[in-house]
N, C-alpha and C positions, 0 to 999 in steps of 0.2 A: 404598771410595769411596761416598760418600753418594748414595743413589738418592731423588730428590725424589718427592713424591706427584703431581706433574704427569706425570713420566716414566712412573710406574706406571699413571696413568690413560690416557695415550697408548698405552702397549704394550697395556693391555687392551683399549682401543677397537679398535686394529688387529686384535688376535686375535679380537675379538667379530665384527668385520666379515668376518673370514676364515670364521668358523664359519658366519656367516649365508649368505655366499655359497655355501659348500658345501653347506649345508641346502637353499638354493633350486635348486643344481645337481642334487643328488640327487632332489628332489622333481620337478623338471622331467622327469628321465629316467623316473621312475615314471609321471607323467602322460602323457607323450608316447611313451614306449616307443622313445625314440630315443637313441642314443649322444651326439649331437651335434645341436644345432638350427642351427649356423652353422659355416662351413667354418673359420673362425678358432679354433673349439674343439678341432679335431683335423684340422690340414691334410692329414696324410698320408692318414688314413682317408678324408677328404673327397674327396681326388684320386682314390684308388682307386674309391671309390663312384661318382664321376662317370664314370669310364672304363667301369664296369660297367653302368651306367644307359644309356650311349651303346650299348654292345654289346646290351643288353636291348632298347632300342627298335628297333635295326636288325633284330634276331632277330624281333620282333613284325612289322615289315614283311615279312620273309621268310615267316613263318607265313601272314600274310594272302595274300601272292602265290601260295604254293603252294596254299592252300585255294581260291582262285578257279580256279587251273588244273586242280585235281582235279575241281571241279564242272564245268569245262568238258569234261574228258575222260570223266567218268561220262556227259555228255550225247552226246559223240562215240560213245562205246561203245555206248550204247543205240541211237542211230541206225543205227550200222552192222551191229548184231546184227538190227535190222529188215531192213534191206537184204539181209543174208545169208539170212534166213528167206524173203524173197521170191524170191531167186535160186534156193533150194533147190526151192521150190514151182514155179517156172518150169521148172527143169530136169526135174522130174519130168512136167510136161505136155508138154515137148518129146519126152521119151522115148515118151510116148503118141502123140505127132503123127507121129514117124518109123516107128512100127510099121505094117508093111504091111497089117495088117488095119483100119486106120483109114479111115473114108470121108472124102469131101471136105467133108461137112456137119460132120463131128465135128472135122476139121482146121480149119475155119473158126470153130468155136467155140472151139477151143484158140487160135486166133489172136487172137480178140477178148479172151481172157484175158489173153494176153501183152501186148497193147497197154494193157490196164488195169494190168498190173504194171509196165510202162514209167513209167506216171504215179505209181504207188505209190513206185517207187524214186526218181523225181526229187522227191516230196514229202519223203521221208527225207533225200535229200541236200540238200534246202533246209531242213532242220531249223534251229531257233533255241534259243538260250539267252538269255532275257531279249530284248534288242534286237540281239543278235549271231548272224549266221549261222556255223554251225559249220564248214563245209567250203569256205570262201571264201578260204583262205590268209590273205594280208594284209587282204584286203577282207572286212570282217565286216559291212558296213552295207548290202550289196545281195545279193539272191538269187543265188547262183552259176550255177544251173542253170535251163535252159528247154528244153522240149520243143517243137520246131518241125517240123511236118510229118513226125513220126515220127523225127526226127533231134535228138540231143541237142547242146546249146550250152552252153558254159561261158564265162561273161561274153561272150557273143555269138560266140564261136568254135566252129566244129563240131569236136567232139572226135575225129571219124574223118577229118578233112581230110587230104589228101595234099600239100597246099600246104607247102612247106618252111618259109615264113615263119610261118604259122599253127602248125605243128608245133613250132617253135623257141619262140614265144610260149607254147604250152601246157606245153613242157618247163620254161620258166622259172617259170611259175605254179605248177606241181607241186613246185617247190623253194623256194617263197617261205619267208622266216624272220621270225618275231617273237619276239624273245628276252625272257625275263623272269628278273630276278634272284631267285633262290630259295635264296641262301646257300651257293653253290657256290664261293664266293671270287672273284667277279667281278673280272676283270683286264684290262688293256689293254696291247698292245705296238705301239709306234709309232703310237698314236692308233688301232688297230684292235683291236676286242674279241676276247679269246680265246674262241671259241665253247664250249670246254669248261667255261667257268666260268659259264655261264648256261643256261636251258633254253628250247628253242625250241617254242612252243606252237602254231604255225601248222599247221594241217591243211587239205589241198586235197583235195576230193571225186574229183579226177582219180586219185589214188593208190588210192582205195578201188573205182572203177568202171572204171578203165582209160581209156587214150586212144590215139590213133595206129592204125596197121595193121600186120598181120603177113601177109605173102604175099598182100597184096591183100584181107585179111579184116579188118573192124573189130575191134579189140580192147576197145571200151567194151561193158559188158554191156547197157546201155539200147539201144544200137544194134544189138547182135546179136539181141536179142529182136525188135526190130522187123524186121530182115531175115528172121528165122525166120517171123514171122508172115506177111510177104509170101509167102514159099515156100509156107507151108501153105494159102494161099489160092489156089494155083495148082491147075489140074486135075490136073497131072502133077508129082509131085516131082522136082526135080533133085538126084538122089542125091549128086552130087559137091559142088555147092553146100552141101547140107545137111550133109554129112560135115565140110566146112570149118567151118561155122558151129558146128556142136555140138563139135567138137574145140577151137575157140577159146573156146566157152562154157566148157568145162571148165577151160581153162587161166585164163580171167580169173575164174572162180568160186574157183579155187584162190588166186589173187592176191587176192581180197577176203578169203578165209580168213586168208591170211598177214598182210594189213594188220590185220585183227582181232586177231591175235595179238600184232602189234606194238604195238597200242594198250594190250593187256593189259600188256606188259612195261614201257611207259611209265607206266602208272598204278601198277604195284607199285613202280616207282622213286620217283613222286611221294609214294606213301603212306609208304614208308620215309624219304624226305626229311623228311615232315611229322612223323614219329615222332622222328626226330632233333633236329629243331627244337624239338619240345616237351619233349625231355629237356634241351637247351640251355637253354631259358627256365627250367625247374625249377632247374638248376644255377645259372644267373646269379641267380635270385631268392634262392636260398640264400645265395650268397655276399654279395649286397647286404644281406640280413637280418642276416648275421654281422657286418657292418661298420656297419650303421646302427641296428639294433635291439639294445636291451638284454636281458641275461638278467634276466628278471623277478624271480626269486628273489634274485639278487645285488644288483639295484637296489633292491629293498625292504629288504634287509639294510643296504646302505650308507646309504639314507635314514634308517633307524632309528638307526644309529650317529651320523650327523650330526646328528639330532635330539637325541640323547642328549648328543653334545659341545656342542650349542648351549645346552642347558638347564643343562648343567653350568657353562658359561661365565657364563650369567646369575646362577647362584647364587654363583659366585666374585665376579662384579660387585657382588652386594648386599653381600658382606663388605667390598669395597674402598670402596664408596660409603659405608658406613656409618662405616668407620674414618676416611675423609677428612672426613666431617661432624664426627666427634668432634674431629679435630685443628683443624678450622676454629674450632670453638667454643672450643677452648682458646686 
């Protein structure tokens, strides 16, 4: 079968165009360091990369969230440690005050120190991080605690009130919740969030300092110190009352220690979660890079071969075009 010159030229032009496209494609991969610039170039890889990038962005949000919560808990722990230190110092003063050899004048001085410590505890319990109060539960925009006539109020409620309605309200506020998605697999069941799949970052100062009464004695540390100060200012100590207060102070002080330990457990969990999320970020980034980014050594090799093939095609073209010109002249 006779092959015409026109057919040869058309076939050559098509192959040269393919070589040129391959050269441009390999050169683009070298320049951009990407396996594909458009999804249409590799739909399967592009689809996988899209899903991975979606996971990556979600993971970034989790990292931001857990980082914010960690900062908050660092501040909560610091303030709670301040409160714990104050309570230990107050307890030492109380032990001095109940010593039988302590004079009224000395007890009065101790009482003054205890009232100062009450104020210091309130300042610590009203600590802020940025514009947010740390120990207000769901309400972080208003100072939760106020010392009024020696009595501690939590959002206006006497923490030592025996009123059933007030106690119920305080109980509710001590268990307030503010959940944050930190990558624990947030899920809902029948429209209700599964609490095990998010982190509750709300902290109420009621759980640190105590609230309510036990056997007619205030359980709140600030109020206990105020009651002890009142007793120390009396000419004669009421030993029964003093014992009730000091016993409860020991219990409430231990409660503050337990609260601090619980904060440490939460902080440790958050740090481990942050570490896991950081590892996930690295793994996702590696997977995305494998899909999207080229192996540079391989890409340069492919580009060199494409360039060689294109140059060879041009040389072949010179021969074809020269022969065609001679045929034309003949």
